[in-house]
Each structure stands twice: as C-alpha cells, then as structure tokens.
N, C-alpha and C positions, 0 to 999 in steps of 0.2 A: 617393380620400380626401385631403382637404387641410384641415389645421388650422393657422391662422396667428394669432399674437398677439404682444403685446409681450414678455412673459416667461412663456411657458407652461411652460418647463422651464429653470431656471437652470443655468448651467454649473458652478457651485460651484467656481470658480477664483478665488484671491485676486487682488484688484485688477483683476478683469475684469468688465465690465458687459455683460450680454446685451441686445442691441438688438432682436433678432427671432428667433423660433423657428418653423420650418415643418416639419410632418410630411407628406410626400407621397411616394407610390409606394414605400412601405416604407423610407423613409430620413428621419432627423432632420437638418435643416440649421439651423445657428445663424449669426447675425451678431453680432459682438462687437467691443469696443474696450477699451483699457486706461484705467482711471480716472485714474491719475497716472503716465504713461509716463516711463521713465528710459532714456537712451541712452548708449552707449559714446562716450568722447571720440575725435574723429577726428584731433585734433592738440593741441598745447600750448595753442592759443587756442580750445579748443572752446566757451568761454563766449560767443563771438561768433556762435554758430550762430543760425539763424532757422528758424521752422517752414516745412516744405516739403510739406505735405499728408500724405496717407496712401497706403499701398500695401496692397492686399488680398492676403492670403496664406491659403492653404488648409491646414488641419490635420485629420487624421482622429483622432477621439476614440474612447474606449471605447464599445462599443455600448450602446444602451438596450434591455435585454431581448434580443430576437432581431433588432433592427434596427440597422444601422450609423448612425454620427453623424459629421457633417462640420462643421467650424468655419471660417467665412470671417471672418478677423480683420483689422480695419482697423489696420494697423501704422503707428504714427507715424514720420514721416521728418523729418529736419532737414538743412539746408544750412549750410555754413560759408563765411563771407566770406573767411577768411584763406587756407585751403588749397583752397577750391573743392570739397571732398569732400562726401560724403553719409553720414549715419549713421542707424541705425534704433534703435528702442527695444529694450530687452532683453526677452526672452521666457523667463523661467526655467521655465515650465511646458511648453515645447516640447522635444521630443527632437531634438537638432540633427542635420541631415543626413538625416532620415527623413520629414519632413513629417507628423509625428504628435505627440501629446501624450505626456508622460512616463507618465501613468497608463494610456494604451493599451499602452505597452511593458510596464508592470507586469502588465496584464491578459493580454497575450500570454504572458508568462513563467509566470503562474499556470495559464492554461488550456492552454497548449501542453505542459505537463508530462504531462497525462493525456489529451489529446485530439489527434487528427490535425491537422496543419497546414492541411489543406484545409478542415476543418470550422471551425477558428478563422478562417481567411481569409474564409469565407462569412459569418460573423457580423459581422466588423468592416469588410468591404469592401475588403480588401487582396488582393494576389496571394499565393499559397501560398509562393512562393520568398522574397518579402519577409518573410513571417511567420517562415519558417525562419531567415533571416539575423538578424532582430531577436531571436528566441529565443536563438540562440547567443551573440549579443553580450551579452545580459543574464544568461544562465545561467552563462557561464564564470566571472565573478568571484564569483557566489553559490556555485558548487560549490567553488571554491578556499577559501572561508571555512569550508565544512562540514568539510573535512579538518583537524581540530584536532590530534588526537594518536592514537597507536596504542591500540587497545582492550586491556583486560586479558585478555579471552578472544577470540582471533582465530580466525575460521572461514575456511578456505581451500578453494576448490573451483574447478572450471572449467566453462565453458559453451561448447558448440560452436555457433557462429553466425557467419555471413558466411564460410563455408568455412574456419574455423579455430577453435582452442581459445582462449578468453579467460579469463584468471584473474579470479575473482570473490572478493572478500574482504568479510567481514561482521563486525559487532560482535555476538557471540552473546549477550552479557548484555543490551545495550540493544535488540537485535533491529532493527538498522539496517544499511544497506549502507555499508561503509567505503570501498571503491574497486573499480575494475575496470580491468584492463590489457588492451592489445590482443593480448597473447600470454601463454601459460602457460609458456613455456620458462624454464629456470632462469636464463638470461642476463637476460631481461626482469624476472623477479622480483628477482634480485640487484641489478640497476640501480635498481629502485624502493626496495628496502630500504637500499641504500647512501646514498641521499639523506636517510634518516630518522635523526634523532639521539635518538629516544625508543623504540628497540626494547626497552630494558630494562623498559618498562611491560608487555610481554606476558608473562603467566605461564602461560597455557594456549593451545595451538593445536589445533584440531579439523580433521582432514583425512580424506581417503579413502585407499585403498591405491594411490596413484600412486608408482611407484618413484623418480621424480625428487625427491620430497619428502624422501627420506632424507638426502642430503647437504646439500640446501638448508636444512633446518631445523636441522641440527647446526651449520652455519656461522653462521647469523644468529640463531638462538634457542637457544643451548647450554644456558641455564638454564631454559627453558620446558618444561613437561610437554606432550608430544604425545599426543593422544587420537584413536584411530581411531573413526570413527563406528560405533556399534553396529548401526545399521540395515543397513549394508553386510554385516556379518558374519551377522546373522540372515537376511538375504536369501539368502546362500549356503546356509544350512541349509534354507531353504524351497525353494530351487531343486532340492534332492534329490528332492522329490516329483514334479516335472516329469520329472526324469531317470528315476525309477522308472516313471512312467506311460508314458514313451516306450519303455522296455525291454519293455513288454507288447504293443506294437503288432504284432509279427510274428504273434502267435497270435490276432489279433482280426479280425473282419470290418469292413468300412467303416462299417456302421451302429453297431457297438460302439465304434469309435474316436471317431466324432462324438459319441455319447452321453456317453462318458467325458470328452471335451473340454469339453462343456457343464457337466459336473458337477465339474470339477476345482477349483472355488473352495472346496469344503469341505476339500480337501487342503491348500490354501494358507493357510487361516484357522487361527488358534489356537482351541483347543476352547472357551475362554471366550467367543469371539465368534460361536459357532455359533448359527444360528437353526434352528427345527424342520425346515426344508427341507434344511439342510445335514446334519443328523443322519440323515435318511432317505436322502439321496444317499450318505453315507458307508457306511451299512449295506449298501446295494445293491452298491456297488463292492467292498467287502471280502468280501462273500459269494462273489463270483466270483473275487476275487484277495485271499486272506487276507494275503499278504505286504505289501500296501499298508498294512494296519492296523499291522503291526509297524514298517514304515519311518516311518509317521506318528508313532508313539510315540517313536522315536528323534529325530525332528525336534523334537517338542515338548520332549523332555528337553534337547536342545541349546539351544533358545531360552530355556528356563527358567533357564539359567545367569545371564542378565542380570537376573533378578529377585532375585538374592541381594544381600545387603547388604555383604559383606566381600570384599576382593580375594583373600585366602588361601582363603576358602571357595569362591570361584568357580574359582580355579585347580585346587583339588582336585576340584571337581565335573567340570571338563573332563577332567582326567586319568582320572577314573573312567569318564566317558562314552567316552573314546577307548579305554580298555582293554577295556570291555565290548562295544563295538560289534562285531557279527558281521562276519566277513571278507566274507561274501557281500553285505553292504550297504555296505562301505567305498567301493566305486567310486561310489556315488551321492553320498556326502558328500566327494568328493575335493577340490572347490574350497574347502569349508569347512575341512577339516583342513589343507590347504596354507596357507590364509590364517592360520590359528592358529599354524602352525609358523613362518611368515616374519614375522608382525607381532604375535606374541603379547604382547610387552612393552608395545607401544603400545595394543593392544586392551584389556588388563587395567587400563590407566591409567584407564579409565572408572570403575572402582570407587573411585578416589581423587578424581577430578574428574568429576562426573556431568554432563558437557556432551556434546551431540551436534551434528552438522553439519546438523540438520534445517532451521534457519532459512536457512542459505546455500543448501541445496538448494531451498528455497522461493523464494529470490531468483532462481534460474535460471528458475523458472516465471514469475515476475513480469517478468523480462526478455523472455521470450517474449510475454507479454501486451502489453508496451509496443511490441514490434516488430510485433505483429499488428494494432495499431490503425491504422498507416499503411502506406505503401508507399515503398520505396526509401530507407529511413533509412540513414545512414552510421553507422559505429561511434561517432563523436563524438556525434552526435545521440542515439543510443540510450543512450550512457553518461550524457549530461546529463539525459535524461528520467528514467532510473531513479534517479539520484542525487538529483534534486529530489523525487521521490516517496518514496523509501525511505532517503535519507541522513540524515534527522533523526528523532528519536523522535516518534511520533505521540501527541498527548494522549489519554489513555484516557477514555472516557465514564464519567461518574459513574452508578453503578448505583442504581436506586430500591429502597429498602427496602420490600418488600411485606408484611413480617410485621406482624401485629397486636400482637406483643409490645412494640413500641416505644411503645404507648399505656399500658403498665403504669407506674403511678406518676406519670403526668402529671396535673397539676391545672390546670383551666381556670378562671382567676379570674373571668371574666365569667359563668361558670355557677354558681360557689359564693358569689359576693359577695352581701352582704345589701342592697347598694344597688340601686335600680331601674335596670337597665341601659338602659331606654328614656328615662329622664329626662323632659324636657318633652314628649316625643312619645308619652307613654303613652296619651293620648286617641285617638291614631290607631289603636292596637291594641285598643281596647275591643271586646268581643264584642257583636255585634248579634243580636237574635232572628231565628231562621231559621224560615220556614214550610215544613214538610215535606208539607203537603197533609192530606187526610182520613185518619184512622187506619184501618187495615185492619179492625179489629173493627167499626167503625161501618159500613163498606161491607158486611161480611158480614151484619150484622143487616138492613141495607136490602134485600139480595137475598132473605133469608128471608121478609120481610114481604110477603105476596101482595097486601095491600091497596094497596100503593104501585104495583103494576103495572097 
C-alpha cells in the first residue's frame, strides 16, 4: 500500500510546512521544512552569516493510530564569514538529544503510565529501552509537582513487592496515592517525615496493626487521631469460623472435610449477605455440628459492634460480648480479643472519625496491576507509573438523570406558543390526500355478487 501526496496529513506544527506525506509498509513518512527559520548566533558577528543549504534530520513523531510516524526535516544551515562556524535553525518542537518530537514524549508519558513499554515502543517505532528512559525523564518532574502537601486524612500501609516491604501512603479523603517509599522501616519513614514542614496538616491517620507504627506516629503525629482499620479487626472475628471448622477435622472423613471446605463461605459471610444456597448449606452443616451455629452467632455479634453509632455504646457492647463469651469458644476468638486488648484505644477511634484504610489497601492491588502489565520493572518505574495513574484526583463522570420527574413543570414555548412555528415553510407541511385503496366493504360485496364471477 502506498499513498503519496503533497499534504495528505498535515503535521500541525507551528511554522512548519509539510512538503510530502507517504504512507507505505505500515508507516507514515513526512518531509517538512520551516517557513521562517531562526538560528542561534554563532559569534558576535552572526549578522554576517550566509545561507549554507539544508541538512536532513530525522525525528520520530507520535503515531497516527496504530502506525508510527517519522519526519524528515530539512533543517536550515548558515555559515559565518567571521568565525568560519556553522549554525542551524532552532527547532522548539524537537526533544533535544532523543531524535523525537516533544509531543511524542508527551504521548509516551501518557501511554506509558498504563501500558507496558514494549507495547508503547511497538506503536511508535522506538526501542523499549528508549521508551523507558524517556518515560522516566518526563515523569520525574511531573511526579514531584504532584506532591503538594500532606493530606488531612493520611492512610499508611505497606506492600510486599521486589523482595521487600514498601511503605504506601494515600490521601483517604481525595482517594489518591500520596507517596510510596522503598522501605517500610521506621528509619525510612522518619527520614521522609523529617523533610516535611506541613505535618501539622494531618488530623487523622489510618493504619493497620503493625507494631512499628506505635512509636513512629507518636513521634511525628502527636496531635493526630490514629484509627485502626476496622476491616482488619472484623477479619479476625471472621477467622474464628475457620478455626472452629478446622477443630472438627479429626472426627470427619475425607469426603466430609472436602464438602465442608466447599461450603465454608456461608460461615464467612454476614447473614444479611446470604443467598438461598448459603442458607441451605448453613443448615446442613449445623445439623451435623450444632456448635458451628453458636460460634457463628458470636461472630455476627462481634462484627455488629461496628454498626453502632456511638463510641461509648460500642465499648460497652464489646465488654458485654467479652463477658458473655463461653470459655469453650474463647480459643477460636483469641486473635480478635488479643487485638482488642492491645489496640483497643485506636480501634474505637473509628467511632469518632469514621475512616478506614480500604482505599490504601486497594492501592496495593493497583500497584500489583501496574507491575503485572510489564516485565522487569524497577521500583522507580513502578512508583512513577502508579503515581501518574493514581496520584491526582480523577474527574468523576456526570451521571445522567433518567427520572421522568425532571419533566414536571417544564414548559416548552415552541409547543404552547400561538405563533405558527413553521413560519414561511407551512406549505411544506400541508397534508396531501392519501389513497388507501378499495374499501373492504366494497370488496366484500363484490365477492358475494355471483354475477360478477
């Protein structure tokens, strides 16, 4: 396939004239020149320069659809009689040192944030290593501008990736990624916080039950309220069902164990989330093991504490739950009761500041998604990709109002006006007589009249 013309596809670059455009073998090739070239002075007597022809330079441009584009630009050259030097015209649209246009680097920055470098390289005709280098050059200053100030509600968590734990911080209110550090250690976090002068902006910190956070948060956020994520606590209560189910294994056959393993989801779900199949499975299991039904009720009662509206009421509900819990079931809820004993103050802060670490936990999944797209990413590349994708608030889509109630009270002037809305074109819409054929009654009489046959 070969299409050639004078200007089949303009480059749309200021002060650039497209001389020729050829599409052949899955590639767009352009030939261009500058309309009014300007050159840098080679010496103090640059006014004495004289035209010295052109030099053809190649620049890779952003792809057209799925096809790469290359520009062969005739770059103006001048010679100088005074110093004997040579100077070339300025190319403000070219990305210096890379043999590409600025808009291609912008395209690589945009596409590389959510796509593998290999796929980006295939579309624009570059090497994957070059795409990775350009992406990092352009992304680093952009990411530095994203880090404006500490959020009011800071979410702190960790992600195990690249054979180590990385600290992940998020803005819980705006649902954006705030920062990621190469280490979760207190030394790395303290070094990061020491460089900040706006720590007093943080009013609430949501964390999990990592022992290292105790001293760290008291040192750097003494006036902030620390909230333990409620999902970690309720998970410990839910885990009691698995512990109770495991305690029944010695008295079961292999078939019974496998069957109960497949039906365990009804024990882990809350009763309001049950489907008919979960109800049936629960009844079958509790008929064989009635103690499972009792443990399930204690699990539901523990999780219901976080549905209360007041901190004092929640604290009293937990005290009553702990007091009434049968001794024979206490071993199943050991992790839950131990966490409440060790972290109770921070856990009950949830009822004063109803924030969770759910978004930061979701960030961990999105970091995995970014790492899964490509192969061999370094920590820096993965950090830049996730910050570009999730470091700024995303514009929310405007919802369409599908209710007919919006039509109530609306008056359409063109429907209610006394003036002829068709104006001078009324004759166009005059009704014409329509011929619908012979009436059915006439046909019926004709069929009954035998003299006509």
